[in-house]
N, C-alpha and C positions, 0 to 999 in steps of 0.2 A: 665390635665383637658380638656375635650372636651365640647365645648359650643354648644348650639342649634342654627344652622344656620338660622332658620326661625324667631328668636326672635329679637326684637329691644328695647333696654333699653332707656327710655326717662328721661333725667336728667335736672331738672330746676335749674339753678344756680342763678336766681334772677336778680336784676337790679344793675346798677352802678358797674359792674364787671370790675376791671382793666384788660387791655388787656394782660399784662405779666402773670397775675395770671391764666387766662383762657388758655393761650398758654402753660404754664407749665403743667397744668392739661391735656391738649390735648396730649402732648408728653408722659405723664405717661400712659394714657389710650391707646394710640397708641402702646406703647411697650407691654402692657398687651394683646392687641388684636392680635398683631403679634404672641405672644406666646400662643394664644388661651386660655388665662386665664380669659377673659371677653367676653361677647356677643357683637355683633354690638351695638353701643351706639351713641346717639345724645345728645349733650350738647345744651341747649336752654337758651338764656340769652339776656340782654341788657348791652352793654358796657358803661363804663365811656367814655367821649369824647376822640377820638383818631384817628389819621391818620396813615394808614399802607400802605406800599409800597411793592407790589409783585416783583418778579424777573425781570419782563419786564418793570419796571418803568424807564423812561428816566429822566435825570437830570432836564430838563426844565419843567417837569410835577409836580415837587415838589413845595410847597408853596414858593413864592418869598419873603415873609416877615419873613422867618426863623422859622416858626411854626414847632415844633418838629414832626418828622415822625419816626415810628418804621418800620425797614426793616424786612420783614418776608420771609419765605421759600415757600410760596404758589405761584401759577401762577398768571397771571394778572398784573395789574398796581396799581396805587394809588387809595385809597378810604378812606372814613370816616366811623366810627362806633360811636354810642352814644345813648343817651336817645331817646326813641320813635321809635327806629329801632329794629326789631326782628332779632337776629342772631342765626343761627343753625349750629353746627359743627358735622356732621356725622363722626364717626370714625368706619369704617366698611370695610369688605373685598370687593374689587372692581376688577372685571375681565376686564372690558372695560371702560376706562376713559371717552371717548366721550359719550358713552351711559349713563354713570353715571351723567355727567354734564347735559345732556339733561333731565334726570329724575328730577334733582334738579330744573331746569328751569320750567319744566312742573308742578311740585308741586307748585311753586310760581304762575304760571298762574292760576291754579285751586283755590288757596287761594284767589287771586284777584277776580276771578269770584264769589266766595262765598260772597264777599262783594259788588257785582254789578259793579266791575271794569274790563274792557276789557284790558288784557295785552297780548302782543305778543312777539315773537322773531323778531329781525331785522337782516337780513343777514349781516354778517361781524361784528356784535356787540355782545358782550356777555350779559348775563342777560336777563331781561324781561322789556318791555317798553309799555307805553301808546303812541299810534301812534299819531303824530301831524297832523296838517292841514295847508299846506303852504298858502292856500288862506286866512286863518285867521291869518297868522303869528304865528301859534302855533307850536313850535318845538316838536320833539319826546322827551319823558320824561322818564327817567329811574326810574323804581319802585323797582327793585331788582337786585342784582349782585351776581355772583358766582366766587369764586376763590378757587381752591383746590390744594392739593398735595397728590400724592399717592406714598408711599414708602413701599417696601416689601409687596405689594399687599393690603395695608390698607390705607384708606383715612384719611386726616386731613383737617382742615379749612372747608369751606362750602359756605353758602349763607347768604345774608342779605336782608331784606325786609323792605322798608320804610313804617311805619305805621302812626306815628304822630310826626316825628322828624322835627326840624327846618331846612328848606332848606338852610339857610344862611351858615351853616357849609361847604357846598360844594362850596361856592364862592371862596375859596382860591385855588381850584384845578379844573382840568378837570376830572370829575369822570371816573374812569377806563381808563383814558388817551384819552377820546373821546372829542375833542374840539367842542364847540358850542352846545353840547347836554344839554337838560334840565334835571332837577331832580324833581320828584314828590313823592307823598305818597298816601296811601289809603285815608287819611283824606282830602288831597287837591283835589283828584279826585272825592270824593263823597260829599264834602261840609259839612261833619260832622266829629267830632273827633273820630277816631278809634284807640284806644290805644293797645299796645302790649298785655296787659293782655286779651283783647277781642279776639285777633287774635291767641294767643298761642294754645288753644286746637284744633282749626281748622287746624293750621299749623302742629301740631303733627299728626293729623289724615291723612292729605294729604301726608305728608312725608312718613309715614308708608305705605300708599297705593302705592305710586310711587316707593318706595324702596322694595316693596313686602315682608314686614316683619310684624310679629305680635307684636304690641307694648305693653310694660308694663312700669309702673312707677318705677323709681329707685331713692332713695334719694341720694343727694350728699354725705352725710356722709357714706352711705353704699358703694358707689362707691370708696371713698377714702380708705376704709378699705380693699378693695379687693387686 
């Protein structure tokens, strides 16, 4: 079966999705994409609360209180996923990993701008940030993170964007291994509650634009039957 390389299936998995469940689905779709049995696909969801550690996570970066952490095969370090945070897992053919990561970051920058929030890259740090002000004692604040894996030319894992999540979940860790960095969200930066449901359609549009694909909706049940 040959798939259309210009199309991008958008699959909404819903809320409170267990990490292991989504990871299993990612691996299944990845295998199908490698075999060219499905089109490029993005899984969109909110996870149940979970800490995950990428391959570069150091021992001292893990929670000191023994909080469980799931070790995963993506790049990057430790992070948190959970309610109020939008997660997107593009499973698609990738030729240039550096360019691909840049496109994911740019998509988040544009999403933030759509809600009136200025987000930027910071040299030497992954993800996107609201830039602090030293004179006011305001640190740089991470709004979104990227952690990917590309195997056999097809990506897994992806990005997370803080919308209305409780920042206290990050107190147990240095997000993405960056000591002293702050964490923020679209809600905190704007002073109004911006939930994932509000961000989702805009995120789908921006991702499709940055990945240069024609989006279409695909139900989870139909994806699982492929």
